[in-house]
C-alpha positions in Angstrom: 33.9 -6.6 -7.3 30.8 -5.1 -5.8 27.8 -2.8 -6.1 26.8 0.4 -4.5 23.3 0.4 -2.8 21.6 3.7 -2.0 18.8 3.5 0.6 17.0 6.9 0.9 14.6 6.5 3.9 12.6 9.0 5.8 15.3 9.4 8.5 18.3 9.6 6.2 20.4 8.1 3.3 22.6 5.1 3.6 25.2 4.2 1.1 26.5 0.6 1.2 28.9 -1.5 -0.8 28.0 -5.2 -1.1 30.5 -7.7 -2.5 29.9 -10.7 -4.8 29.7 -12.8 -1.6 26.7 -10.9 -0.4 28.5 -9.2 2.4 28.8 -5.5 3.3 32.3 -4.1 2.9 31.5 -0.5 3.8 28.5 1.5 4.8 27.8 5.1 5.7 24.7 7.0 6.8 23.7 10.7 6.7 20.6 11.7 8.6 17.8 13.9 7.4 15.7 16.5 9.2 12.0 16.5 8.7 9.8 19.6 9.0 6.3 19.1 10.4 4.3 21.9 8.7 1.2 20.9 10.6 -0.1 17.8 12.3 0.0 14.9 9.9 2.0 16.9 7.3 5.7 16.2 7.1 8.1 17.8 4.6 11.8 17.5 3.8 14.0 19.8 1.7 14.7 18.1 -1.6 18.3 19.3 -1.7 18.9 17.9 1.8 18.0 14.5 0.4 20.5 15.0 -2.5 23.3 16.3 -0.2 22.8 13.4 2.2 23.1 11.0 -0.8 26.3 12.7 -1.9 27.8 12.8 1.6 27.1 9.2 2.4 28.4 8.1 -1.0 31.6 10.1 -0.7 32.3 8.6 2.7 31.7 5.1 1.6 33.9 5.5 -1.4 36.7 6.5 1.0 36.7 2.9 2.2 36.6 1.0 -1.0 38.2 1.1 -4.5 35.6 2.8 -6.8 37.1 0.9 -9.7 35.8 -2.4 -8.2 32.1 -1.1 -8.4 30.1 -2.4 -11.3 26.6 -0.9 -10.7 24.3 1.1 -8.5 21.0 0.0 -6.8 18.5 2.5 -5.4 15.7 1.9 -2.9 13.6 4.5 -1.2 10.5 5.2 0.9 7.8 5.4 -1.7 5.6 7.6 0.5 7.6 10.7 -0.3 6.8 12.7 -3.4 8.8 15.5 -5.0 8.5 18.1 -7.8 11.6 19.4 -9.6 12.6 21.4 -12.7 13.6 19.1 -15.5 16.4 21.4 -16.7 17.8 22.9 -13.5 16.9 20.0 -11.3 16.0 22.4 -8.5 12.9 21.8 -6.5 10.4 24.7 -6.0 9.1 23.3 -2.7 10.0 20.6 -0.1 9.3 17.0 -0.6 6.0 15.9 0.8 5.7 12.7 2.9 2.4 10.8 2.3 0.4 9.1 -0.5 1.2 10.8 -3.8 -2.3 11.2 -5.1 -3.7 13.3 -2.2 -0.5 15.3 -1.8 -0.5 16.2 -5.5 -4.2 17.1 -5.4 -3.4 19.4 -2.5 -0.5 21.0 -4.4 -2.7 21.7 -7.4 -5.2 23.5 -5.2 -2.9 25.4 -2.9 0.2 26.1 -5.1 -1.3 26.8 -8.5 1.8 28.5 -9.9 3.9 25.4 -9.2 1.2 23.2 -10.5 0.9 25.2 -13.7 4.5 24.3 -14.5 3.8 20.6 -13.8 1.0 20.8 -16.3 3.2 22.6 -18.8 5.8 19.9 -18.6 8.6 22.0 -17.1 8.3 20.3 -13.7 8.6 16.6 -13.2 6.9 14.6 -10.4 8.3 11.5 -8.8 9.3 9.5 -5.7 12.7 9.8 -4.1 14.3 7.1 -6.3 13.2 9.0 -9.5 14.5 12.3 -8.1 17.9 10.7 -7.2 18.2 9.2 -10.7 17.5 12.6 -12.2 20.2 14.2 -10.1 22.7 11.4 -10.7 22.2 11.6 -14.5 22.0 15.4 -14.9 18.3 15.1 -15.7 18.7 12.6 -18.6 16.4 10.0 -17.1 13.0 10.3 -15.4 12.2 6.8 -14.3 10.9 4.7 -11.5 10.0 1.0 -11.0 6.5 -0.4 -10.6 7.0 -1.2 -6.9 7.5 2.5 -6.1 4.6 3.4 -8.4 2.3 0.9 -6.7 2.7 2.6 -3.4 1.8 6.0 -4.7 -1.8 5.0 -5.2 -1.5 6.0 -8.9 -0.7 2.6 -10.3 -3.3 0.1 -11.6 -2.1 -3.1 -9.9 -3.8 -5.4 -12.4 -2.2 -3.8 -15.5 1.0 -2.7 -13.8 0.7 0.7 -15.5 -0.1 4.2 -14.3 -3.9 4.4 -13.8 -5.2 6.9 -16.4 -8.6 6.9 -14.5 -7.0 7.8 -11.1 -4.7 10.4 -12.6 -7.6 12.0 -14.5 -9.8 11.9 -11.3 -7.0 13.8 -9.4 -6.0 16.0 -12.2 -2.5 14.7 -12.4 -0.9 14.7 -15.9 0.6 11.3 -16.7 3.4 13.0 -18.7 4.7 14.4 -15.4 5.2 11.0 -13.9 8.3 8.8 -14.4 8.6 6.2 -17.1 8.1 2.7 -15.5 11.2 0.5 -15.9 12.0 -3.0 -14.7 13.3 -3.4 -11.2 16.6 -4.7 -12.5 18.5 -4.3 -15.7 20.3 -1.2 -17.0 17.9 1.7 -16.7 20.2 4.7 -16.5 23.8 5.8 -16.4 25.2 8.2 -13.8 27.0 11.4 -15.0 30.4 11.5 -13.3 30.3 15.3 -13.0 27.0 15.1 -11.2 27.6 12.1 -8.9 31.0 12.0 -7.1 32.9 10.9 -10.2 30.9 7.8 -10.8 29.7 6.9 -14.3 28.2 3.6 -13.3 24.9 2.2 -14.6 21.9 2.1 -12.3 20.7 -1.5 -12.6 18.4 -1.9 -9.7 15.4 0.1 -8.4 12.7 -1.0 -5.9 10.7 0.4 -3.0 12.1 -0.2 0.4 9.6 -2.9 1.5 10.2 -4.8 -1.7 13.9 -4.4 -1.3 13.7 -6.0 2.2 11.8 -9.0 0.7 14.4 -9.3 -2.1 17.3 -8.9 0.3 16.0 -11.9 2.2 15.9 -14.0 -1.0 12.2 -14.5 -0.7 11.2 -14.9 -4.3 8.5 -17.7 -4.2 4.8 -17.4 -3.3 4.3 -17.8 0.4 7.8 -16.7 1.4 7.8 -14.0 4.0 10.1 -11.4 5.5 9.7 -9.1 8.5 11.7 -6.0 9.0 11.8 -4.5 12.5 12.3 -0.8 12.9 12.5 1.6 15.8 8.7 2.3 15.7 7.2 -0.2 13.3 7.6 -3.8 12.1 6.7 -4.6 8.5 5.7 -8.0 7.1 5.8 -8.7 3.4 4.8 -12.0 1.8 5.4 -12.8 -1.9 2.3 -13.9 -3.8 3.9 -14.5 -7.1 1.8 -13.7 -10.2 -1.4 -13.3 -8.1 -2.8 -10.0 -6.8 -4.2 -11.1 -3.4 -6.9 -8.8 -2.0 -8.8 -11.1 0.3 -6.6 -10.6 3.4 -8.1 -7.9 5.7 -4.8 -7.5 7.6 -2.5 -7.3 4.6 -2.6 -5.0 1.6 -1.9 -6.1 -2.0 1.0 -4.5 -3.6 3.5 -5.0 -6.4 6.9 -6.4 -5.4 9.0 -6.1 -8.5 9.0 -6.5 -12.3 11.7 -8.4 -14.2 13.2 -7.2 -17.5 11.1 -9.6 -19.4 7.9 -8.0 -18.0 7.0 -10.7 -15.5 5.4 -9.0 -12.5 5.7 -10.4 -9.0 3.1 -9.3 -6.4 3.1 -9.3 -2.6 0.9 -8.5 0.4 2.2 -6.3 3.2 1.2 -5.1 6.6 2.8 -2.8 9.3 2.3 -2.8 13.1 3.6 -0.5 15.8 6.7 -1.8 17.5 7.1 -1.6 21.2 8.3 -4.1 23.8 9.6 -7.3 22.2 6.7 -9.4 23.4 4.1 -7.0 22.1 5.9 -6.6 18.8 6.3 -10.4 18.3 2.6 -10.9 19.2 1.5 -8.2 16.6 3.7 -9.7 13.9 2.5 -13.2 14.8 -1.1 -12.1 13.9 0.1 -10.8 10.5 1.7 -14.1 9.6 -1.0 -16.3 11.2 -2.0 -17.8 7.9 1.5 -19.0 7.0 2.1 -22.8 6.6 3.9 -24.1 9.6 6.8 -25.3 7.5 7.5 -21.8 6.2 10.4 -19.9 7.8 10.0 -16.2 8.7 13.1 -14.3 7.8 13.7 -11.2 9.9 15.9 -8.2 9.5 16.3 -4.6 10.6 16.4 -4.4 14.4 16.5 -8.1 14.7 19.8 -8.5 16.6 17.9 -9.1 19.8 17.9 -12.9 20.4 14.9 -12.6 22.8 12.8 -10.9 20.2 13.6 -13.6 17.7 12.8 -16.3 20.2 9.5 -14.7 21.1 8.7 -14.2 17.4 9.2 -17.9 16.8 6.9 -18.9 19.7 4.2 -16.4 18.9 4.0 -17.2 15.2 4.7 -20.9 15.4 7.2 -20.4 12.6 10.9 -21.0 12.4 12.6 -17.6 12.5 15.7 -17.1 10.4 18.0 -14.2 11.0 20.5 -13.3 8.3 24.1 -12.4 8.7 23.3 -9.0 7.0 20.5 -7.3 9.0 20.2 -4.3 6.7 18.1 -6.3 4.2 16.8 -3.2 2.5 20.2 -2.1 1.4 21.1 -5.7 0.6 18.0 -6.0 -1.5 18.9 -3.0 -3.6 22.4 -4.5 -4.0 20.9 -7.8 -5.0 18.8 -6.2 -7.7 21.7 -4.1 -9.0 24.0 -7.2 -9.0 21.4 -9.2 -10.9 20.8 -6.4 -13.3 24.5 -5.9 -14.0 25.3 -9.6 -14.3 27.3 -9.8 -11.1 24.9 -12.5 -10.2 23.3 -14.6 -12.9 20.1 -15.6 -11.3 18.0 -15.5 -8.2 19.4 -19.0 -7.4 22.8 -17.2 -7.1 21.2 -14.7 -4.7 19.8 -17.5 -2.5 23.4 -18.8 -2.3 24.7 -15.3 -1.4 22.1 -14.9 1.4 23.8 -16.1 4.6 22.1 -17.3 7.8 23.3 -16.0 11.1 20.9 -18.0 13.4 17.7 -20.0 13.3 15.1 -19.9 16.1 12.8 -22.8 16.5 9.3 -22.4 18.1 9.1 -24.1 21.5 5.3 -24.1 21.8 5.5 -21.7 24.7 4.2 -18.1 24.6 5.4 -17.1 28.0 7.1 -13.7 28.1 
């Protein structure tokens, strides 16, 4: 038994099957090309995102028995916004990378014919997760979760709903935006004709940074995860029921919402990644306020032992590296498994999370 996790990032789409033991049994990746329309403006063809999703999924299904899959989890980069026709599911323009509010305001000003169809209700607006759900379900569902919505700049963090004030200020019709659904639980069902023969329920949706935190089984206030990438390192700390806005280095965000409506918040920060020592130093500044007894769980490009040792020394925290480094895909799988009943509780997910190695701080910060 297992779940299929779809991670749609800016560089490509990864399809991963995760078993009940929390291990990866198969994974495939299809890259995406970005088009730089002008400095600071990046676009991607919407159909390329969909075709990469289909390609990665077909390949991963070639390595597992599809009959063993019980659900699908989706995670994506929430800083990409798309527009598509609700009936044909075709997109009139490329996806735009960047905060949704400013990008959509630009669209209204510079592409009025497209925007008119958004206002008329023919075109839907959403992040990549909502676009993929629409494609997987033949347009039946137009949904996203609150963690994706939070990072668009259009969500009221305190209420957890779309901000009518912000939408009105930017001229964005709320009816064009996705319905907000819990981060786990059955929220949609795939149409087999549309999605490589799979008619599975979608039972997990969350933004990539929240997925990384969930994939590290960091569910309690103060628990922290760091994901190292090729160019950046991102730190996310769970703050529980509290929206924390008093940390200048870390931004308040929404981590996930449970089916009973309970909202969990977080703070997050990103630094440029470079040499291991510089990266560890920068991350150390972001986690400087963590209690010394708190372990920092690391994922992504964390296979480098030296980086992990430096991180422990420069943060003063124990660094824990998991057996599964792709914690974003694992987080999407954890959510889907929780939402489908494959795991009964977050306690089960803590058990499924597996430690690879622990690095203790030595008190030395020598390179």
